[in-house]
DRENTORKOL-3810 file (N, C-alpha, C; in nm, 4 decimals):
REM DRENTORKOL-3810
@n.u->0.2213; n.v->-0.4673; n.w->3.4480; ca.u->0.2053; ca.v->-0.4085; ca.w->3.5796; c.u->0.2889; c.v->-0.2827; c.w->3.5881
@n.u->0.2350; n.v->-0.1851; n.w->3.6580; ca.u->0.3083; ca.v->-0.0627; ca.w->3.6808; c.u->0.2874; c.v->0.0430; c.w->3.5735
@n.u->0.2110; n.v->0.0109; n.w->3.4658; ca.u->0.1866; ca.v->0.1077; ca.w->3.3592; c.u->0.0380; c.v->0.1386; c.w->3.3512
@n.u->0.0089; n.v->0.2631; n.w->3.3233; ca.u->-0.1296; ca.v->0.2993; ca.w->3.2952; c.u->-0.1524; c.v->0.2638; c.w->3.1481
@n.u->-0.2377; n.v->0.1674; n.w->3.1224; ca.u->-0.2552; ca.v->0.1116; ca.w->2.9888; c.u->-0.2936; c.v->0.2194; c.w->2.8881
@n.u->-0.3875; n.v->0.3031; n.w->2.9188; ca.u->-0.4335; ca.v->0.4065; ca.w->2.8251; c.u->-0.3187; c.v->0.5001; c.w->2.7864
@n.u->-0.2418; n.v->0.5463; n.w->2.8842; ca.u->-0.1304; ca.v->0.6371; ca.w->2.8572; c.u->-0.0231; c.v->0.5673; c.w->2.7734
@n.u->0.0050; n.v->0.4411; n.w->2.8049; ca.u->0.1047; ca.v->0.3653; ca.w->2.7295; c.u->0.0591; c.v->0.3460; c.w->2.5851
@n.u->-0.0676; n.v->0.3093; n.w->2.5661; ca.u->-0.1215; ca.v->0.2903; ca.w->2.4314; c.u->-0.1149; c.v->0.4203; c.w->2.3517
@n.u->-0.1505; n.v->0.5325; n.w->2.4139; ca.u->-0.1461; ca.v->0.6617; ca.w->2.3460; c.u->-0.0035; c.v->0.6989; c.w->2.3067
@n.u->0.0910; n.v->0.6725; n.w->2.3944; ca.u->0.2315; ca.v->0.7037; ca.w->2.3666; c.u->0.2835; c.v->0.6179; c.w->2.2517
@n.u->0.2544; n.v->0.4895; n.w->2.2535; ca.u->0.2974; ca.v->0.4010; ca.w->2.1451; c.u->0.2345; c.v->0.4460; c.w->2.0134
@n.u->0.1087; n.v->0.4846; n.w->2.0146; ca.u->0.0410; ca.v->0.5332; ca.w->1.8937; c.u->0.1089; c.v->0.6576; c.w->1.8384
@n.u->0.1480; n.v->0.7495; n.w->1.9270; ca.u->0.2171; ca.v->0.8709; ca.w->1.8825; c.u->0.3520; c.v->0.8374; c.w->1.8199
@n.u->0.4262; n.v->0.7479; n.w->1.8830; ca.u->0.5583; ca.v->0.7095; ca.w->1.8313; c.u->0.5448; c.v->0.6442; c.w->1.6939
@n.u->0.4446; n.v->0.5587; n.w->1.6772; ca.u->0.4240; ca.v->0.4907; ca.w->1.5497; c.u->0.3550; c.v->0.5786; c.w->1.4461
@n.u->0.3005; n.v->0.6914; n.w->1.4898; ca.u->0.2343; ca.v->0.7819; ca.w->1.3975; c.u->0.0962; c.v->0.7378; c.w->1.3555
@n.u->0.0298; n.v->0.6564; n.w->1.4377; ca.u->-0.1032; ca.v->0.6069; ca.w->1.3995; c.u->-0.2150; c.v->0.6725; c.w->1.4791
@n.u->-0.1816; n.v->0.7791; n.w->1.5510; ca.u->-0.2845; ca.v->0.8443; ca.w->1.6316; c.u->-0.3752; c.v->0.9329; c.w->1.5467
@n.u->-0.3367; n.v->0.9542; n.w->1.4235; ca.u->-0.4196; ca.v->1.0353; ca.w->1.3343; c.u->-0.4407; c.v->0.9613; c.w->1.2031
@n.u->-0.5435; n.v->1.0009; n.w->1.1334; ca.u->-0.5749; ca.v->0.9385; ca.w->1.0059; c.u->-0.4787; c.v->0.9888; c.w->0.8983
@n.u->-0.4366; n.v->0.9003; n.w->0.8117; ca.u->-0.3472; ca.v->0.9364; ca.w->0.7006; c.u->-0.4252; c.v->0.9275; c.w->0.5701
@n.u->-0.4215; n.v->1.0353; n.w->0.4958; ca.u->-0.4917; ca.v->1.0416; ca.w->0.3678; c.u->-0.4116; c.v->0.9674; c.w->0.2614
@n.u->-0.4796; n.v->0.8784; n.w->0.1893; ca.u->-0.4162; ca.v->0.7971; ca.w->0.0855; c.u->-0.4952; c.v->0.8087; c.w->-0.0448
@n.u->-0.4233; n.v->0.7979; n.w->-0.1559; ca.u->-0.4883; ca.v->0.7883; ca.w->-0.2862; c.u->-0.4488; c.v->0.6553; c.w->-0.3485
@n.u->-0.5382; n.v->0.5992; n.w->-0.4277; ca.u->-0.5161; ca.v->0.4702; ca.w->-0.4915; c.u->-0.5341; c.v->0.4863; c.w->-0.6411
@n.u->-0.4346; n.v->0.4460; n.w->-0.7189; ca.u->-0.4394; ca.v->0.4587; ca.w->-0.8646; c.u->-0.4378; c.v->0.3198; c.w->-0.9266
@n.u->-0.5403; n.v->0.2915; n.w->-1.0053; ca.u->-0.5532; ca.v->0.1625; ca.w->-1.0723; c.u->-0.6668; c.v->0.0830; c.w->-1.0108
@n.u->-0.7838; n.v->0.0927; n.w->-1.0686; ca.u->-0.9021; ca.v->0.0326; ca.w->-1.0074; c.u->-0.9451; c.v->-0.0964; c.w->-1.0768
@n.u->-0.8472; n.v->-0.1793; n.w->-1.1103; ca.u->-0.8765; ca.v->-0.3137; ca.w->-1.1595; c.u->-0.9170; c.v->-0.4005; c.w->-1.0416
@n.u->-0.9002; n.v->-0.5310; n.w->-1.0552; ca.u->-0.9423; ca.v->-0.6229; ca.w->-0.9488; c.u->-0.8706; c.v->-0.5971; c.w->-0.8166
@n.u->-0.7377; n.v->-0.5841; n.w->-0.8205; ca.u->-0.6621; ca.v->-0.5629; ca.w->-0.6970; c.u->-0.6929; c.v->-0.4266; c.w->-0.6355
@n.u->-0.6917; n.v->-0.3230; n.w->-0.7163; ca.u->-0.7216; ca.v->-0.1891; ca.w->-0.6654; c.u->-0.8604; c.v->-0.1815; c.w->-0.6044
@n.u->-0.9569; n.v->-0.2427; n.w->-0.6696; ca.u->-1.0942; ca.v->-0.2438; ca.w->-0.6180; c.u->-1.1024; c.v->-0.3182; c.w->-0.4856
@n.u->-1.0327; n.v->-0.4305; n.w->-0.4759; ca.u->-1.0332; ca.v->-0.5075; ca.w->-0.3506; c.u->-0.9708; c.v->-0.4260; c.w->-0.2376
@n.u->-0.8604; n.v->-0.3580; n.w->-0.2648; ca.u->-0.7964; ca.v->-0.2757; ca.w->-0.1617; c.u->-0.8869; c.v->-0.1595; c.w->-0.1198
@n.u->-0.9497; n.v->-0.0959; n.w->-0.2167; ca.u->-1.0370; ca.v->0.0173; ca.w->-0.1866; c.u->-1.1582; c.v->-0.0244; c.w->-0.1051
@n.u->-1.2004; n.v->-0.1468; n.w->-0.1213; ca.u->-1.3192; ca.v->-0.1965; ca.w->-0.0527; c.u->-1.2872; c.v->-0.2596; c.w->0.0832
@n.u->-1.1598; n.v->-0.2735; n.w->0.1160; ca.u->-1.1185; ca.v->-0.3376; ca.w->0.2408; c.u->-1.1339; c.v->-0.2410; c.w->0.3578
@n.u->-1.2139; n.v->-0.2771; n.w->0.4559; ca.u->-1.2437; ca.v->-0.1890; ca.w->0.5693; c.u->-1.1309; c.v->-0.1827; c.w->0.6715
@n.u->-1.0375; n.v->-0.2752; n.w->0.6680; ca.u->-0.9311; ca.v->-0.2814; ca.w->0.7676; c.u->-0.8365; c.v->-0.1624; c.w->0.7688
@n.u->-0.8239; n.v->-0.0917; n.w->0.6562; ca.u->-0.7343; ca.v->0.0235; ca.w->0.6533; c.u->-0.7824; c.v->0.1337; c.w->0.7462
@n.u->-0.9112; n.v->0.1589; n.w->0.7464; ca.u->-0.9674; ca.v->0.2651; ca.w->0.8287; c.u->-0.9431; c.v->0.2439; c.w->0.9765
@n.u->-0.9526; n.v->0.1206; n.w->1.0203; ca.u->-0.9320; ca.v->0.0923; ca.w->1.1627; c.u->-0.7857; c.v->0.1082; c.w->1.2030
@n.u->-0.6974; n.v->0.1165; n.w->1.1056; ca.u->-0.5546; ca.v->0.1349; ca.w->1.1346; c.u->-0.5072; c.v->0.2759; c.w->1.1002
@n.u->-0.6006; n.v->0.3651; n.w->1.0718; ca.u->-0.5651; ca.v->0.5045; ca.w->1.0524; c.u->-0.5341; c.v->0.5461; c.w->0.9094
@n.u->-0.5751; n.v->0.4664; n.w->0.8114; ca.u->-0.5519; ca.v->0.5012; ca.w->0.6713; c.u->-0.6863; c.v->0.5220; c.w->0.6026
@n.u->-0.6998; n.v->0.6367; n.w->0.5369; ca.u->-0.8266; ca.v->0.6690; ca.w->0.4714; c.u->-0.8027; c.v->0.7010; c.w->0.3246
@n.u->-0.8704; n.v->0.6275; n.w->0.2364; ca.u->-0.8625; ca.v->0.6598; ca.w->0.0944; c.u->-0.9448; c.v->0.7847; c.w->0.0686
@n.u->-0.8777; n.v->0.8870; n.w->0.0167; ca.u->-0.9455; ca.v->1.0132; ca.w->-0.0138; c.u->-0.9631; c.v->1.0312; c.w->-0.1637
@n.u->-0.9097; n.v->0.9388; n.w->-0.2411; ca.u->-0.9255; ca.v->0.9453; ca.w->-0.3854; c.u->-0.8902; c.v->0.8133; c.w->-0.4510
@n.u->-0.9777; n.v->0.7686; n.w->-0.5392; ca.u->-0.9552; ca.v->0.6493; ca.w->-0.6212; c.u->-0.9494; c.v->0.6962; c.w->-0.7661
@n.u->-0.8503; n.v->0.6470; n.w->-0.8420; ca.u->-0.8295; ca.v->0.6979; ca.w->-0.9772; c.u->-0.8064; c.v->0.5861; c.w->-1.0760
@n.u->-0.8527; n.v->0.6088; n.w->-1.1999; ca.u->-0.8292; ca.v->0.5143; ca.w->-1.3071; c.u->-0.8333; c.v->0.5888; c.w->-1.4395
@n.u->-0.7665; n.v->0.5328; n.w->-1.5400; ca.u->-0.7651; ca.v->0.5936; ca.w->-1.6733; c.u->-0.8761; c.v->0.5393; c.w->-1.7627
@n.u->-0.9351; n.v->0.4265; n.w->-1.7264; ca.u->-1.0379; ca.v->0.3635; ca.w->-1.8104; c.u->-1.1714; c.v->0.4361; c.w->-1.7938
@n.u->-1.2247; n.v->0.4906; n.w->-1.9021; ca.u->-1.3531; ca.v->0.5623; ca.w->-1.8929; c.u->-1.4655; c.v->0.4794; c.w->-1.8314
@n.u->-1.4642; n.v->0.3468; n.w->-1.8524; ca.u->-1.5695; ca.v->0.2604; ca.w->-1.7982; c.u->-1.5664; c.v->0.2542; c.w->-1.6461
@n.u->-1.4512; n.v->0.2784; n.w->-1.5852; ca.u->-1.4403; ca.v->0.2712; ca.w->-1.4390; c.u->-1.4712; c.v->0.4050; c.w->-1.3719
@n.u->-1.4513; n.v->0.5130; n.w->-1.4425; ca.u->-1.4729; ca.v->0.6458; ca.w->-1.3847; c.u->-1.6212; c.v->0.6619; c.w->-1.3520
@n.u->-1.6452; n.v->0.7055; n.w->-1.2291; ca.u->-1.7832; ca.v->0.7232; ca.w->-1.1822; c.u->-1.8349; c.v->0.6054; c.w->-1.1017
@n.u->-1.7670; n.v->0.4901; n.w->-1.1078; ca.u->-1.8089; ca.v->0.3750; ca.w->-1.0275; c.u->-1.7873; c.v->0.4046; c.w->-0.8793
@n.u->-1.8704; n.v->0.3451; n.w->-0.7956; ca.u->-1.8551; ca.v->0.3586; ca.w->-0.6511; c.u->-1.7919; c.v->0.2310; c.w->-0.5960
@n.u->-1.6790; n.v->0.2488; n.w->-0.5265; ca.u->-1.6078; ca.v->0.1358; ca.w->-0.4665; c.u->-1.5698; c.v->0.1740; c.w->-0.3248
@n.u->-1.6102; n.v->0.0935; n.w->-0.2300; ca.u->-1.5758; ca.v->0.1213; ca.w->-0.0909; c.u->-1.6283; c.v->0.2552; c.w->-0.0420
@n.u->-1.7382; n.v->0.2989; n.w->-0.0970; ca.u->-1.7967; ca.v->0.4267; ca.w->-0.0564; c.u->-1.7337; c.v->0.5488; c.w->-0.1221
@n.u->-1.6445; n.v->0.5279; n.w->-0.2184; ca.u->-1.5795; ca.v->0.6374; ca.w->-0.2893; c.u->-1.6070; c.v->0.6259; c.w->-0.4386
@n.u->-1.6091; n.v->0.7377; n.w->-0.5059; ca.u->-1.6301; ca.v->0.7398; ca.w->-0.6495; c.u->-1.4957; c.v->0.7430; c.w->-0.7212
@n.u->-1.4800; n.v->0.6560; n.w->-0.8205; ca.u->-1.3568; ca.v->0.6527; ca.w->-0.8995; c.u->-1.3516; c.v->0.7787; c.w->-0.9859
@n.u->-1.2369; n.v->0.8451; n.w->-0.9819; ca.u->-1.2163; ca.v->0.9705; ca.w->-1.0558; c.u->-1.1231; c.v->0.9485; c.w->-1.1749
@n.u->-1.1262; n.v->1.0440; n.w->-1.2637; ca.u->-1.0360; ca.v->1.0434; ca.w->-1.3794; c.u->-0.8956; c.v->1.0822; c.w->-1.3350
@n.u->-0.7961; n.v->1.0350; n.w->-1.4065; ca.u->-0.6569; ca.v->1.0632; ca.w->-1.3729; c.u->-0.6244; c.v->1.2117; c.w->-1.3765
@n.u->-0.6951; n.v->1.2881; n.w->-1.4570; ca.u->-0.6631; ca.v->1.4313; ca.w->-1.4644; c.u->-0.7005; c.v->1.5072; c.w->-1.3364
@n.u->-0.7665; n.v->1.4414; n.w->-1.2422; ca.u->-0.8001; ca.v->1.5032; ca.w->-1.1132; c.u->-0.6994; c.v->1.4686; c.w->-1.0031
@n.u->-0.6008; n.v->1.3851; n.w->-1.0339; ca.u->-0.5085; ca.v->1.3336; ca.w->-0.9334; c.u->-0.4380; c.v->1.4447; c.w->-0.8544
@n.u->-0.3714; n.v->1.5338; n.w->-0.9229; ca.u->-0.2936; ca.v->1.6377; ca.w->-0.8560; c.u->-0.3817; c.v->1.7292; c.w->-0.7707
@n.u->-0.4984; n.v->1.7608; n.w->-0.8211; ca.u->-0.5912; ca.v->1.8473; ca.w->-0.7469; c.u->-0.6367; c.v->1.7806; c.w->-0.6168
@n.u->-0.6694; n.v->1.6530; n.w->-0.6219; ca.u->-0.7150; ca.v->1.5809; ca.w->-0.5025; c.u->-0.6016; c.v->1.5660; c.w->-0.4018
@n.u->-0.4815; n.v->1.5332; n.w->-0.4483; ca.u->-0.3674; ca.v->1.5200; ca.w->-0.3574; c.u->-0.3438; c.v->1.6524; c.w->-0.2849
@n.u->-0.3475; n.v->1.7621; n.w->-0.3584; ca.u->-0.3252; ca.v->1.8934; ca.w->-0.2969; c.u->-0.4372; c.v->1.9291; c.w->-0.1992
@n.u->-0.5611; n.v->1.9060; n.w->-0.2379; ca.u->-0.6757; ca.v->1.9448; ca.w->-0.1543; c.u->-0.6850; c.v->1.8628; c.w->-0.0263
@n.u->-0.6438; n.v->1.7367; n.w->-0.0327; ca.u->-0.6575; ca.v->1.6475; ca.w->0.0833; c.u->-0.5268; c.v->1.6299; c.w->0.1601
@n.u->-0.4178; n.v->1.6824; n.w->0.1041; ca.u->-0.2842; ca.v->1.6638; ca.w->0.1602; c.u->-0.2509; c.v->1.5148; c.w->0.1755
@n.u->-0.2914; n.v->1.4378; n.w->0.0771; ca.u->-0.2618; ca.v->1.2945; ca.w->0.0774; c.u->-0.1105; c.v->1.2753; c.w->0.0777
@n.u->-0.0627; n.v->1.1932; n.w->0.1700; ca.u->0.0815; ca.v->1.1703; ca.w->0.1812; c.u->0.1222; c.v->1.0316; c.w->0.1345
@n.u->0.0240; n.v->0.9446; n.w->0.1113; ca.u->0.0516; ca.v->0.8066; ca.w->0.0710; c.u->-0.0238; c.v->0.7755; c.w->-0.0581
@n.u->0.0475; n.v->0.7151; n.w->-0.1522; ca.u->-0.0138; ca.v->0.6708; ca.w->-0.2767; c.u->0.0014; c.v->0.5212; c.w->-0.2909
@n.u->-0.1003; n.v->0.4560; n.w->-0.3440; ca.u->-0.0972; ca.v->0.3121; ca.w->-0.3701; c.u->-0.1134; c.v->0.2937; c.w->-0.5199
@n.u->-0.0218; n.v->0.2197; n.w->-0.5805; ca.u->-0.0241; ca.v->0.1968; ca.w->-0.7247; c.u->-0.0565; c.v->0.0507; c.w->-0.7519
@n.u->-0.1658; n.v->0.0294; n.w->-0.8268; ca.u->-0.2054; ca.v->-0.1066; ca.w->-0.8674; c.u->-0.2305; c.v->-0.1093; c.w->-1.0182
@n.u->-0.1509; n.v->-0.0358; n.w->-1.0908; ca.u->-0.1657; ca.v->-0.0242; ca.w->-1.2359; c.u->-0.0839; c.v->-0.1304; c.w->-1.3072
@n.u->-0.1033; n.v->-0.1432; n.w->-1.4383; ca.u->-0.0127; ca.v->-0.2273; ca.w->-1.5158; c.u->0.1289; c.v->-0.1686; c.w->-1.5114
@n.u->0.2279; n.v->-0.2543; n.w->-1.5317; ca.u->0.3689; ca.v->-0.2145; ca.w->-1.5223; c.u->0.4028; c.v->-0.0975; c.w->-1.6143
@n.u->0.3497; n.v->-0.0964; n.w->-1.7340; ca.u->0.3902; ca.v->0.0041; ca.w->-1.8330; c.u->0.3513; c.v->0.1477; c.w->-1.7974
@n.u->0.2576; n.v->0.1663; n.w->-1.7058; ca.u->0.2202; ca.v->0.3037; ca.w->-1.6668; c.u->0.2571; c.v->0.3360; c.w->-1.5222
@n.u->0.3075; n.v->0.2391; n.w->-1.4486; ca.u->0.3355; ca.v->0.2592; ca.w->-1.3061; c.u->0.4381; c.v->0.3697; c.w->-1.2810
@n.u->0.5442; n.v->0.3770; n.w->-1.3611; ca.u->0.6459; ca.v->0.4801; ca.w->-1.3392; c.u->0.5894; c.v->0.6194; c.w->-1.3600
@n.u->0.5073; n.v->0.6370; n.w->-1.4622; ca.u->0.4493; ca.v->0.7705; ca.w->-1.4846; c.u->0.3545; c.v->0.8076; c.w->-1.3713
@n.u->0.2832; n.v->0.7100; n.w->-1.3165; ca.u->0.1961; ca.v->0.7359; ca.w->-1.2015; c.u->0.2803; c.v->0.7728; c.w->-1.0801
@n.u->0.3886; n.v->0.7009; n.w->-1.0587; ca.u->0.4804; ca.v->0.7320; ca.w->-0.9490; c.u->0.5315; c.v->0.8755; c.w->-0.9615
@n.u->0.5727; n.v->0.9133; n.w->-1.0814; ca.u->0.6240; ca.v->1.0489; ca.w->-1.1053; c.u->0.5175; c.v->1.1539; c.w->-1.0739
@n.u->0.3959; n.v->1.1295; n.w->-1.1178; ca.u->0.2873; ca.v->1.2254; ca.w->-1.0921; c.u->0.2564; c.v->1.2356; c.w->-0.9435
@n.u->0.2532; n.v->1.1215; n.w->-0.8742; ca.u->0.2268; ca.v->1.1235; ca.w->-0.7301; c.u->0.3350; c.v->1.2030; c.w->-0.6569
@n.u->0.4605; n.v->1.1782; n.w->-0.6916; ca.u->0.5714; ca.v->1.2476; ca.w->-0.6254; c.u->0.5656; c.v->1.3981; c.w->-0.6531
@n.u->0.5399; n.v->1.4351; n.w->-0.7765; ca.u->0.5306; ca.v->1.5765; ca.w->-0.8131; c.u->0.4153; c.v->1.6443; c.w->-0.7407
@n.u->0.3073; n.v->1.5707; n.w->-0.7194; ca.u->0.1891; ca.v->1.6272; ca.w->-0.6514; c.u->0.2110; c.v->1.6428; c.w->-0.5018
@n.u->0.3131; n.v->1.5772; n.w->-0.4455; ca.u->0.3412; ca.v->1.5921; ca.w->-0.3030; c.u->0.3304; c.v->1.4667; c.w->-0.2198
@n.u->0.2975; n.v->1.3546; n.w->-0.2820; ca.u->0.2922; ca.v->1.2277; ca.w->-0.2091; c.u->0.4356; c.v->1.1878; c.w->-0.1733
@n.u->0.4569; n.v->1.1476; n.w->-0.0499; ca.u->0.5925; ca.v->1.1154; ca.w->-0.0034; c.u->0.6138; c.v->0.9680; c.w->0.0279
@n.u->0.5092; n.v->0.8868; n.w->0.0214; ca.u->0.5204; ca.v->0.7425; ca.w->0.0446; c.u->0.4341; c.v->0.6713; c.w->-0.0583
@n.u->0.4926; n.v->0.5699; n.w->-0.1230; ca.u->0.4203; ca.v->0.4978; ca.w->-0.2280; c.u->0.4298; c.v->0.3480; c.w->-0.2016
@n.u->0.3136; n.v->0.2837; n.w->-0.2045; ca.u->0.3054; ca.v->0.1382; ca.w->-0.1953; c.u->0.2793; c.v->0.0880; c.w->-0.3362
@n.u->0.3746; n.v->0.0129; n.w->-0.3916; ca.u->0.3693; ca.v->-0.0281; ca.w->-0.5307; c.u->0.3348; c.v->-0.1761; c.w->-0.5451
@n.u->0.2189; n.v->-0.2040; n.w->-0.6031; ca.u->0.1789; ca.v->-0.3407; ca.w->-0.6341; c.u->0.2064; c.v->-0.3747; c.w->-0.7804
@n.u->0.2449; n.v->-0.2771; n.w->-0.8610; ca.u->0.2719; ca.v->-0.3029; ca.w->-1.0027; c.u->0.3965; c.v->-0.3910; c.w->-1.0153
@n.u->0.3980; n.v->-0.4780; n.w->-1.1141; ca.u->0.5110; ca.v->-0.5712; ca.w->-1.1292; c.u->0.6324; c.v->-0.5058; c.w->-1.1959
@n.u->0.6812; n.v->-0.3985; n.w->-1.1340; ca.u->0.7970; ca.v->-0.3262; ca.w->-1.1861; c.u->0.8613; c.v->-0.2500; c.w->-1.0703
@n.u->0.9928; n.v->-0.2324; n.w->-1.0777; ca.u->1.0627; ca.v->-0.1530; ca.w->-0.9775; c.u->1.0551; c.v->-0.0071; c.w->-1.0190
@n.u->1.0147; n.v->0.0784; n.w->-0.9253; ca.u->0.9975; ca.v->0.2199; ca.w->-0.9546; c.u->1.1160; c.v->0.3017; c.w->-0.9062
@n.u->1.1477; n.v->0.4068; n.w->-0.9805; ca.u->1.2501; ca.v->0.5029; ca.w->-0.9395; c.u->1.1779; c.v->0.6273; c.w->-0.8904
@n.u->1.2030; n.v->0.6645; n.w->-0.7657; ca.u->1.1377; ca.v->0.7816; ca.w->-0.7074; c.u->1.2440; c.v->0.8835; c.w->-0.6686
@n.u->1.2062; n.v->1.0100; n.w->-0.6676; ca.u->1.3035; ca.v->1.1121; ca.w->-0.6283; c.u->1.3386; c.v->1.1029; c.w->-0.4800
@n.u->1.4472; n.v->1.1651; n.w->-0.4437; ca.u->1.4889; ca.v->1.1708; ca.w->-0.3039; c.u->1.3760; c.v->1.2292; c.w->-0.2200
@n.u->1.3526; n.v->1.1702; n.w->-0.1047; ca.u->1.2454; ca.v->1.2170; ca.w->-0.0179; c.u->1.1136; c.v->1.1455; c.w->-0.0373
@n.u->1.1084; n.v->1.0555; n.w->-0.1354; ca.u->0.9879; ca.v->0.9756; ca.w->-0.1597; c.u->1.0239; c.v->0.8293; c.w->-0.1362
@n.u->0.9558; n.v->0.7673; n.w->-0.0406; ca.u->0.9792; ca.v->0.6270; ca.w->-0.0085; c.u->0.8855; c.v->0.5385; c.w->-0.0893
@n.u->0.9405; n.v->0.4316; n.w->-0.1465; ca.u->0.8608; ca.v->0.3356; ca.w->-0.2240; c.u->0.8802; c.v->0.1979; c.w->-0.1636
@n.u->0.7695; n.v->0.1299; n.w->-0.1367; ca.u->0.7714; ca.v->-0.0100; ca.w->-0.0912; c.u->0.7038; c.v->-0.0930; c.w->-0.1992
@n.u->0.7741; n.v->-0.1948; n.w->-0.2463; ca.u->0.7194; ca.v->-0.2824; ca.w->-0.3496; c.u->0.6577; c.v->-0.4053; c.w->-0.2845
@n.u->0.5371; n.v->-0.4365; n.w->-0.3249; ca.u->0.4687; ca.v->-0.5563; ca.w->-0.2777; c.u->0.4603; c.v->-0.6517; c.w->-0.3962
@n.u->0.5281; n.v->-0.7654; n.w->-0.3845; ca.u->0.5262; ca.v->-0.8656; ca.w->-0.4899; c.u->0.4637; c.v->-0.9919; c.w->-0.4315
@n.u->0.3377; n.v->-1.0133; n.w->-0.4630; ca.u->0.2650; ca.v->-1.1263; ca.w->-0.4059; c.u->0.3238; c.v->-1.2605; c.w->-0.4485
@n.u->0.3826; n.v->-1.2681; n.w->-0.5684; ca.u->0.4412; ca.v->-1.3954; ca.w->-0.6111; c.u->0.5629; c.v->-1.4302; c.w->-0.5263
@n.u->0.6406; n.v->-1.3294; n.w->-0.4851; ca.u->0.7544; ca.v->-1.3552; ca.w->-0.3969; c.u->0.7062; c.v->-1.4056; c.w->-0.2615
@n.u->0.5999; n.v->-1.3463; n.w->-0.2107; ca.u->0.5456; ca.v->-1.3913; ca.w->-0.0822; c.u->0.4973; c.v->-1.5356; c.w->-0.0908
@n.u->0.4361; n.v->-1.5728; n.w->-0.2025; ca.u->0.3940; ca.v->-1.7116; ca.w->-0.2210; c.u->0.5148; c.v->-1.8047; c.w->-0.2298
@n.u->0.6217; n.v->-1.7593; n.w->-0.2939; ca.u->0.7430; ca.v->-1.8406; ca.w->-0.3015; c.u->0.8022; c.v->-1.8637; c.w->-0.1626
@n.u->0.8006; n.v->-1.7613; n.w->-0.0794; ca.u->0.8506; ca.v->-1.7757; ca.w->0.0576; c.u->0.7688; c.v->-1.8807; c.w->0.1320
@n.u->0.6367; n.v->-1.8727; n.w->0.1192; ca.u->0.5513; ca.v->-1.9713; ca.w->0.1861; c.u->0.5753; c.v->-2.1121; c.w->0.1321
@n.u->0.5933; n.v->-2.1238; n.w->0.0014; ca.u->0.6212; ca.v->-2.2553; ca.w->-0.0579; c.u->0.7531; c.v->-2.3101; c.w->-0.0049
@n.u->0.8537; n.v->-2.2262; n.w->0.0064; ca.u->0.9827; ca.v->-2.2683; ca.w->0.0597; c.u->0.9686; c.v->-2.3156; c.w->0.2041
@n.u->0.8975; n.v->-2.2389; n.w->0.2864; ca.u->0.8790; ca.v->-2.2773; ca.w->0.4260; c.u->0.8052; c.v->-2.4106; c.w->0.4373
@n.u->0.7042; n.v->-2.4292; n.w->0.3542; ca.u->0.6310; ca.v->-2.5559; ca.w->0.3537; c.u->0.7198; c.v->-2.6711; c.w->0.3108
@n.u->0.8033; n.v->-2.6480; n.w->0.2121; ca.u->0.8960; ca.v->-2.7511; ca.w->0.1649; c.u->0.9960; c.v->-2.7867; c.w->0.2747
@n.u->1.0433; n.v->-2.6873; n.w->0.3482; ca.u->1.1398; ca.v->-2.7124; ca.w->0.4550; c.u->1.0798; c.v->-2.7993; c.w->0.5652
@n.u->0.9516; n.v->-2.7833; n.w->0.5921; ca.u->0.8861; ca.v->-2.8668; ca.w->0.6933; c.u->0.8770; c.v->-3.0116; c.w->0.6487
@n.u->0.8736; n.v->-3.0350; n.w->0.5175; ca.u->0.8590; ca.v->-3.1701; ca.w->0.4650; c.u->0.9924; c.v->-3.2440; c.w->0.4568
@n.u->1.1036; n.v->-3.1725; n.w->0.4595; ca.u->1.2360; ca.v->-3.2351; ca.w->0.4494; c.u->1.2686; c.v->-3.2984; c.w->0.5838
@n.u->1.2973; n.v->-3.4285; n.w->0.5846; ca.u->1.3289; ca.v->-3.4929; ca.w->0.7127; c.u->1.4596; c.v->-3.4384; c.w->0.7698
@n.u->1.4618; n.v->-3.4303; n.w->0.9006; ca.u->1.5837; ca.v->-3.3853; ca.w->0.9683; c.u->1.6936; c.v->-3.4849; c.w->0.9391
@n.u->1.8097; n.v->-3.4383; n.w->0.9005; ca.u->1.9209; ca.v->-3.5290; ca.w->0.8764; c.u->1.9972; c.v->-3.5443; c.w->1.0080
@n.u->2.0241; n.v->-3.6674; n.w->1.0380; ca.u->2.0954; ca.v->-3.6951; ca.w->1.1626; c.u->2.2386; c.v->-3.6498; c.w->1.1485
@n.u->2.2849; n.v->-3.5819; n.w->1.2514; ca.u->2.4236; ca.v->-3.5380; ca.w->1.2531; c.u->2.5055; c.v->-3.6430; c.w->1.3251
@n.u->2.6007; n.v->-3.6982; n.w->1.2520; ca.u->2.6853; ca.v->-3.8001; ca.w->1.3140; c.u->2.7966; c.v->-3.7338; c.w->1.3920
@n.u->2.8173; n.v->-3.7846; n.w->1.5102; ca.u->2.9241; ca.v->-3.7315; ca.w->1.5927; c.u->3.0518; c.v->-3.8071; c.w->1.5612
@n.u->3.1658; n.v->-3.7359; n.w->1.5598; ca.u->3.2920; ca.v->-3.8037; ca.w->1.5301; c.u->3.3258; c.v->-3.9090; c.w->1.6350
@n.u->3.3895; n.v->-4.0138; n.w->1.5903; ca.u->3.4252; ca.v->-4.1248; ca.w->1.6810; c.u->3.5453; c.v->-4.0925; c.w->1.7647
END
């Protein structure tokens, strides 16, 4: 009560930075990368994949989520042309750092890392690591805690 809903929603969107679309690139078009590229929920939250990339010749040219997978040698050109500010890495661990380095050099300032390795990024580049096995461990722990009977606390006599 007392707030104009539309104005409040617009203000919150501006503060959170979701009032405009954010250009993202995704590197690594295996199973996880393909699933992320095909997920429609990103668009409704203001994130748009402007480039999908892979090193495997068999994947280049495939259409995923309405986008064509490109060769890695096009990465820097696409980042510059689209002003992509967010990169998503779903590559094997052994190439993730080199991909991170290329994204940072090209101008990407935020990286979401699904690769099973910790990345070192230069100052001014934020990296968030997503480790699905850790998330499953957290859920397993919470489930286990629900199964442990409450221990009665005895009060001193």
